C-alpha positions as CSV (number, residue, x, y, z in Angstrom):
1,X,6.9,-161.6,40.9
2,X,4.6,-158.7,41.7
3,X,1.6,-161.0,42.5
4,X,3.7,-163.6,44.3
5,X,5.1,-163.8,47.8
6,X,8.8,-163.5,47.9
7,X,9.1,-165.4,51.2
8,X,8.1,-168.8,52.5
9,X,7.1,-168.8,56.2
10,X,8.1,-171.5,58.6
11,X,6.4,-171.5,62.0
12,X,9.0,-172.0,64.8
13,X,8.1,-172.3,68.5
14,X,11.3,-170.6,69.5
15,X,11.7,-167.6,67.1
16,X,8.1,-167.3,65.8
17,X,7.6,-167.1,62.1
18,X,10.8,-167.5,60.1
19,X,10.8,-165.8,56.6
20,X,12.8,-167.8,54.1
21,X,13.6,-166.0,50.9
22,X,12.4,-167.8,47.7
23,X,15.8,-167.7,46.2
24,X,19.0,-169.8,46.8
25,X,18.1,-170.2,50.5
26,X,14.8,-172.0,49.8
27,X,16.5,-174.1,47.1
28,X,19.1,-175.2,49.7
29,X,16.5,-176.1,52.3
30,X,14.9,-178.4,49.7
31,X,18.2,-180.3,49.0
32,X,18.5,-183.9,50.4
33,X,21.5,-182.8,52.4
34,X,19.5,-180.3,54.4
35,X,16.3,-182.4,54.6
36,X,18.4,-185.2,56.1
37,X,18.8,-183.0,59.2
38,X,15.2,-183.6,60.0
39,X,16.1,-187.2,60.8
40,X,18.9,-186.3,63.3
41,X,17.9,-185.2,66.8
42,X,19.7,-182.1,68.0
43,X,20.6,-183.5,71.4
44,X,21.5,-187.1,70.4
45,X,20.5,-189.3,73.3
46,X,19.2,-186.2,75.2
47,X,15.6,-187.0,74.4
48,X,15.9,-190.1,76.5
49,X,16.6,-187.8,79.5
50,X,14.5,-184.8,78.6
51,X,11.3,-186.1,77.1
52,X,10.6,-182.8,75.2
53,X,13.9,-182.7,73.5
54,X,12.7,-184.2,70.2
55,X,13.9,-181.2,68.1
56,X,16.2,-181.9,65.2
57,X,19.3,-180.4,63.5
58,X,16.9,-179.1,60.8
59,X,15.1,-176.9,63.4
60,X,18.4,-175.6,64.6
61,X,19.7,-174.9,61.0
62,X,16.5,-172.8,60.3
63,X,16.9,-171.1,63.7
64,X,20.5,-170.1,63.1
65,X,19.5,-168.7,59.7
66,X,16.7,-166.7,61.3
67,X,19.1,-165.2,63.8
68,X,21.5,-164.3,61.0
69,X,18.6,-162.4,59.3
70,X,18.0,-160.5,62.6
71,X,21.7,-159.8,63.1
72,X,22.3,-158.5,59.6
73,X,19.2,-156.3,59.8
74,X,20.4,-154.8,63.0
75,X,24.0,-154.2,61.7
76,X,22.6,-152.6,58.6
77,X,20.5,-150.2,60.7
78,X,23.6,-149.2,62.5
79,X,25.3,-148.2,59.3
80,X,27.3,-151.2,58.1
81,X,26.7,-151.7,54.4
82,X,25.7,-155.3,53.4
83,X,24.8,-156.1,49.9
84,X,21.9,-158.5,48.9
85,X,24.5,-161.0,47.6
86,X,26.4,-160.9,51.0
87,X,23.1,-161.3,52.9
88,X,22.2,-164.4,50.9
89,X,25.7,-165.8,51.3
90,X,25.6,-165.2,55.1
91,X,22.2,-166.8,55.4
92,X,23.4,-169.8,53.5
93,X,26.5,-170.2,55.7
94,X,24.3,-170.1,58.8
95,X,21.8,-172.6,57.3
96,X,24.6,-175.0,56.3
97,X,27.0,-174.7,59.2
98,X,26.0,-178.0,60.7
99,X,25.0,-179.9,57.5
100,X,27.8,-182.3,58.1
101,X,26.5,-183.6,61.4
102,X,26.1,-187.3,61.7
103,X,23.5,-189.6,63.4
104,X,22.9,-188.9,67.1
105,X,24.8,-185.6,66.7
106,X,27.9,-185.5,68.9
107,X,27.5,-188.9,70.4
108,X,29.0,-190.8,67.5
109,X,31.1,-188.0,65.9
110,X,34.4,-189.7,66.7
111,X,33.2,-193.2,66.6
112,X,32.8,-193.8,62.8
113,X,35.6,-191.7,61.4
114,X,39.1,-191.2,62.9
115,X,40.3,-187.7,63.7
116,X,36.9,-186.3,62.4
117,X,35.0,-183.2,63.2
118,X,31.5,-182.6,61.7
119,X,32.7,-179.2,60.4
120,X,35.0,-181.2,58.0
121,X,32.0,-182.9,56.4
122,X,30.0,-179.6,56.3
123,X,32.7,-178.2,54.2
124,X,32.8,-181.2,51.9
125,X,29.1,-180.9,51.4
126,X,29.3,-177.1,50.8
127,X,31.8,-177.7,48.0
128,X,29.6,-180.4,46.4
129,X,26.5,-178.2,46.7
130,X,28.5,-175.3,45.2
131,X,29.5,-177.4,42.2
132,X,25.9,-178.6,41.8
133,X,24.6,-175.0,41.9
134,X,27.2,-173.6,39.4
135,X,29.3,-171.6,41.9
136,X,26.3,-170.0,43.7
137,X,28.0,-170.7,47.1
138,X,31.4,-169.2,46.3
139,X,31.0,-166.4,48.7
140,X,29.4,-168.7,51.3
141,X,32.4,-170.9,51.2
142,X,34.7,-167.9,51.6
143,X,32.7,-166.9,54.7
144,X,32.8,-170.4,56.1
145,X,36.6,-170.6,55.5
146,X,37.2,-167.1,56.9
147,X,38.8,-166.1,53.7
148,X,36.2,-163.5,52.8
149,X,37.4,-159.9,52.6
150,X,35.0,-158.8,55.3
151,X,35.8,-161.1,58.3
152,X,32.9,-160.1,60.5
153,X,30.7,-162.3,58.5
154,X,32.7,-165.4,59.6
155,X,32.4,-164.3,63.2
156,X,28.6,-164.4,62.9
157,X,28.9,-168.0,61.7
158,X,31.7,-169.2,63.9
159,X,32.9,-167.5,67.0
160,X,32.3,-167.5,70.8
161,X,29.1,-165.4,70.2
162,X,27.8,-166.8,66.9
163,X,24.4,-167.6,65.6
164,X,24.9,-171.3,66.1
165,X,25.5,-170.9,69.9
166,X,22.7,-168.3,70.3
167,X,20.2,-170.6,68.6
168,X,21.1,-173.9,70.2
169,X,21.2,-172.5,73.8
170,X,17.8,-170.8,73.4
171,X,16.3,-173.8,71.5
172,X,17.7,-176.5,73.8
173,X,16.6,-174.6,76.9
174,X,13.1,-174.4,75.4
175,X,12.7,-178.0,74.5
176,X,14.4,-179.4,77.6
177,X,12.5,-177.1,79.9
178,X,15.7,-176.0,81.6
179,X,14.9,-172.4,82.2
180,X,18.4,-171.5,83.5
181,X,19.6,-171.9,79.9
182,X,17.4,-169.2,78.5
183,X,19.4,-166.5,76.7
184,X,18.4,-162.9,75.9
185,X,19.1,-163.4,72.2
186,X,17.5,-160.3,70.9
187,X,19.3,-158.1,73.4
188,X,22.6,-159.5,72.2
189,X,21.7,-159.1,68.6
190,X,20.6,-155.5,69.1
191,X,23.8,-154.6,70.9
192,X,26.1,-156.1,68.3
193,X,27.9,-153.8,65.9
194,X,30.7,-153.9,63.4
195,X,34.0,-152.1,64.3
196,X,35.0,-150.2,62.2
197,X,31.5,-149.5,61.0
198,X,32.3,-149.8,57.3
199,X,33.0,-153.5,57.8
200,X,36.4,-153.5,56.0
201,X,39.2,-156.1,56.0
202,X,40.1,-155.3,59.7
203,X,36.5,-155.3,60.9
204,X,35.1,-157.5,63.7
205,X,31.9,-158.0,65.7
206,X,31.8,-156.1,69.0
207,X,29.2,-155.7,71.7
208,X,28.2,-152.3,72.8
209,X,28.8,-151.6,76.5
210,X,25.1,-151.7,77.3
211,X,25.0,-155.3,76.2
212,X,27.7,-156.5,78.6
213,X,25.3,-158.1,81.1
214,X,23.5,-159.9,78.2
215,X,26.9,-161.4,77.3
216,X,27.5,-162.5,80.9
217,X,24.1,-164.0,81.1
218,X,24.8,-165.9,77.8
219,X,28.1,-167.3,79.2
220,X,26.5,-168.3,82.5
221,X,23.6,-169.9,80.7
222,X,26.0,-171.8,78.5
223,X,27.8,-173.2,81.5
224,X,24.5,-174.2,83.2
225,X,23.2,-175.9,80.0
226,X,26.4,-178.0,79.7
227,X,26.2,-179.3,83.2
228,X,22.5,-179.7,83.4
229,X,21.8,-180.9,79.8
230,X,24.8,-181.7,77.5
231,X,26.9,-183.4,80.2
232,X,24.1,-184.6,82.4
233,X,25.2,-187.9,83.9
234,X,22.3,-189.8,82.4
235,X,23.1,-188.4,79.0
236,X,26.7,-189.5,79.5
237,X,25.4,-193.0,80.4
238,X,23.4,-193.2,77.1
239,X,26.4,-192.0,75.2
240,X,28.7,-194.6,76.7
241,X,26.1,-197.4,76.1
242,X,25.7,-196.5,72.4
243,X,29.4,-196.3,71.8
244,X,29.9,-199.6,73.6
245,X,27.4,-201.2,71.3
246,X,29.3,-200.1,68.2
247,X,32.6,-201.2,69.7
248,X,31.1,-204.7,70.3
249,X,30.1,-204.8,66.6
250,X,33.5,-203.8,65.5
251,X,35.0,-206.6,67.6
252,X,33.0,-209.1,65.5
253,X,33.9,-207.4,62.3
254,X,37.6,-207.2,63.2
255,X,37.6,-210.9,63.9
256,X,36.3,-211.6,60.4
257,X,32.9,-212.6,61.7
258,X,29.8,-211.3,59.8
259,X,27.0,-213.7,60.7
260,X,23.6,-213.2,59.0
261,X,22.0,-211.5,62.0
262,X,24.9,-208.9,62.2
263,X,24.5,-208.1,58.6
264,X,20.9,-207.1,59.1
265,X,22.0,-203.8,60.5
266,X,22.2,-200.7,58.4
267,X,24.5,-201.3,55.4
268,X,26.0,-197.8,55.6
269,X,26.6,-198.1,59.3
270,X,28.4,-201.4,58.9
271,X,30.5,-199.8,56.2
272,X,32.1,-197.5,58.8
273,X,32.3,-200.2,61.5
274,X,34.0,-202.6,59.1
275,X,36.5,-200.2,57.6
276,X,39.1,-198.0,59.2
277,X,38.0,-194.7,57.8
278,X,40.1,-191.6,58.4
279,X,39.0,-187.9,58.2
280,X,41.2,-187.4,55.1
281,X,39.0,-189.8,53.2
282,X,35.7,-188.0,53.7
283,X,36.0,-186.4,50.2
284,X,35.8,-189.9,48.7
285,X,32.3,-190.3,47.0
286,X,31.8,-193.7,48.6
287,X,32.6,-192.5,52.1
288,X,30.5,-189.4,51.7
289,X,27.5,-191.3,50.3
290,X,27.5,-193.8,53.1
291,X,27.8,-191.0,55.6
292,X,24.8,-189.2,54.2
293,X,22.8,-192.5,54.3
294,X,23.1,-192.7,58.1
295,X,20.7,-190.9,60.4
296,X,19.1,-191.7,63.8
297,X,16.7,-194.2,62.2
298,X,19.6,-196.3,60.9
299,X,21.1,-196.6,64.4
300,X,17.9,-197.6,66.0
301,X,17.0,-200.0,63.3
302,X,20.4,-201.7,63.6
303,X,20.1,-202.0,67.4
304,X,16.6,-203.6,67.1
305,X,18.1,-206.2,64.6
306,X,21.1,-207.0,66.8
307,X,18.9,-207.4,69.9
308,X,17.8,-210.7,68.2
309,X,21.3,-211.8,67.4
310,X,23.3,-214.7,68.8
311,X,25.7,-212.6,70.8
312,X,24.2,-212.3,74.3
313,X,26.4,-209.3,75.2
314,X,25.5,-207.3,72.1
315,X,21.9,-208.3,72.5
316,X,21.8,-207.2,76.1
317,X,23.5,-203.8,75.3
318,X,21.1,-203.1,72.4
319,X,18.1,-204.1,74.6
320,X,19.3,-201.7,77.3
321,X,19.5,-198.8,74.9
322,X,16.2,-199.5,73.1
323,X,14.4,-199.9,76.5
324,X,16.4,-197.2,78.2
325,X,17.9,-199.4,80.9
326,X,21.1,-197.3,81.2
327,X,24.1,-197.9,83.4
328,X,25.0,-195.6,86.3
329,X,27.4,-192.7,85.9
330,X,29.2,-191.5,89.0
331,X,31.4,-188.4,89.0
332,X,34.8,-188.9,90.7
333,X,37.0,-186.5,92.6
334,X,39.9,-187.5,90.4
335,X,40.7,-190.0,87.6
336,X,41.0,-193.5,89.1
337,X,44.2,-195.5,89.0
338,X,44.7,-198.4,86.5
339,X,44.7,-201.0,89.4
340,X,41.4,-199.4,90.6
341,X,39.8,-199.7,87.2
342,X,41.1,-203.3,86.8
343,X,39.5,-204.2,90.1
344,X,36.2,-202.6,89.1
345,X,36.2,-204.5,85.8
346,X,36.9,-207.8,87.6
347,X,33.7,-207.1,89.7
348,X,31.7,-206.4,86.5
349,X,33.1,-209.6,84.9
350,X,32.0,-211.6,87.9
351,X,28.5,-210.1,87.6
352,X,28.3,-210.9,83.9
353,X,29.1,-214.6,84.6
354,X,26.5,-214.7,87.4
355,X,24.0,-213.2,84.9
356,X,25.0,-215.9,82.4
357,X,25.7,-213.4,79.8
358,X,29.2,-214.7,79.2
359,X,31.5,-217.6,80.1
360,X,34.3,-217.1,82.5
361,X,36.9,-217.0,79.6
362,X,34.9,-214.2,77.9
363,X,34.1,-212.1,80.9
364,X,37.1,-209.9,81.1
365,X,36.8,-208.8,77.5
366,X,33.0,-208.2,77.8
367,X,33.5,-206.2,81.0
368,X,35.1,-203.4,78.9
369,X,31.8,-202.7,77.3
370,X,30.0,-202.6,80.7
371,X,32.4,-200.4,82.6
372,X,34.1,-197.3,81.1
373,X,36.0,-194.5,82.6
374,X,36.1,-191.1,80.9
375,X,36.4,-187.3,81.6
376,X,33.8,-184.6,80.8
377,X,35.2,-181.1,80.4
378,X,33.8,-177.7,79.5
379,X,34.5,-174.0,79.6
380,X,31.9,-171.3,79.0
381,X,34.3,-168.8,77.6
382,X,37.7,-169.9,76.2
383,X,39.9,-166.9,76.6
384,X,42.7,-168.6,74.7
385,X,40.6,-168.3,71.5
386,X,39.1,-165.3,69.8
387,X,38.1,-162.9,72.5
388,X,34.7,-161.2,72.9
389,X,35.2,-157.5,72.4
390,X,33.2,-154.8,74.2
391,X,32.9,-151.2,73.1
392,X,33.2,-148.7,75.9
393,X,31.4,-145.3,75.9
394,X,34.3,-143.6,74.1
395,X,34.1,-146.2,71.3
396,X,37.3,-148.0,72.4
397,X,37.5,-151.8,72.1
398,X,38.2,-153.8,75.2
399,X,38.2,-157.5,76.0
400,X,35.2,-158.7,78.0
401,X,37.1,-159.4,81.2
402,X,38.5,-155.8,81.3
403,X,35.0,-154.4,81.6
404,X,32.9,-157.1,83.3
405,X,33.1,-158.4,86.9
406,X,36.5,-159.9,86.6
407,X,36.0,-162.6,89.2
408,X,32.8,-163.8,87.5
409,X,34.3,-163.9,84.0
410,X,37.5,-165.5,85.4
411,X,35.3,-168.3,86.8
412,X,33.7,-168.8,83.4
413,X,37.0,-169.1,81.6
414,X,38.1,-172.0,83.8
415,X,38.1,-175.5,82.3
416,X,36.0,-177.6,84.6
417,X,37.1,-181.3,84.4
418,X,35.0,-184.1,85.9
419,X,36.2,-187.7,85.7
420,X,33.5,-190.3,85.8
421,X,32.9,-194.0,85.8
422,X,30.0,-195.7,84.0
423,X,28.9,-199.2,85.2
424,X,25.9,-201.5,85.7
425,X,23.8,-200.4,88.7
426,X,23.7,-203.9,90.3
427,X,27.5,-204.0,90.7
428,X,28.5,-202.4,94.0
429,X,31.8,-201.0,93.0
430,X,33.5,-198.8,95.6
431,X,33.7,-195.4,94.0
432,X,34.6,-193.9,97.4
433,X,37.9,-195.7,97.1
434,X,39.1,-193.0,94.7
435,X,41.0,-190.5,96.8
436,X,40.3,-186.8,96.6
437,X,42.4,-184.9,94.1
């Protein structure tokens, strides 16, 4: 290969040129499983709120892999031995960590398969790819499962300071234009080190003391991005609308109705809506194949078909999503009582009858798709999980809150819970009737 380039360059607006080795990594990028990620937007319905957020899961996968390259290079320079095979395995783990994501990313994650997390499907696909490639991903699977003899590799893939989070925060901040989410990624990577340095069975990723403010900035940025982007009330409104559409389709299917216009939707999407699929079935080839056939295009195509169907409620909901006529989301001081929700739904039912979308006998059931109550919750740093370790000047390991501004970190470890109600804008429900908590 003396006369050939050993890397393929991908131009990325966030990280610059990304060098992809012309080995197993490039082969993985060319697989249908990874190419499918080009057809799934990173932020689900977020592009309908932030016009620039058209980036995909494929962009993010490449970005996480690029940051893994930088992290491994920095750790090697600091004296931690990493073999070429380990480097390839770690790059593959970063590239494939989200390969199991479904259409519209997190929006529909729990809508199509019961008790499901996308990481479950990522592992199923990793196993299948490994079999197809003759065991080339054995070490990658061990890193993914946290069974590899050098556990710091798993931390780089999945922890509270992993390549996944570092990329998506930096990338989502860039594409949404929310500057508050910008993270000093390179500062974090340059202050990472393995402790003990040899990277043995008891090793873990630490941050040198001089990087502590970069960690605090990362956690603050994460909190800001959740409230300004991921849990933005208009994003929540889009999520609720899309889920309501699929619930309405399921009602038809559960009732045994499958009119011609309904069947014009995506065959694979209808498979999940018509069948009660549980997470323990995702290894079944039929389930897996249908899952891999669904991307954002399938969802939008199906909605455009159902807009022309004979169910006025479903047609209206689909039209609202396609034309971005979302409901209103209002955050509440506390979760409303059951009688309060019942009264709100009665008002929505009256409005649906006035709009001639349903008859009086159908109004109560239809109102459940037009008014939903839920809770958004987030914490920037979950101190009940694996801690972020900081090395002091003497080389001793201490938990982040022991060295940082305790009050600031304590605030970031708090779970912030915000109940909300989603409802049609023309309906004047009295949200002020919910008392303060």
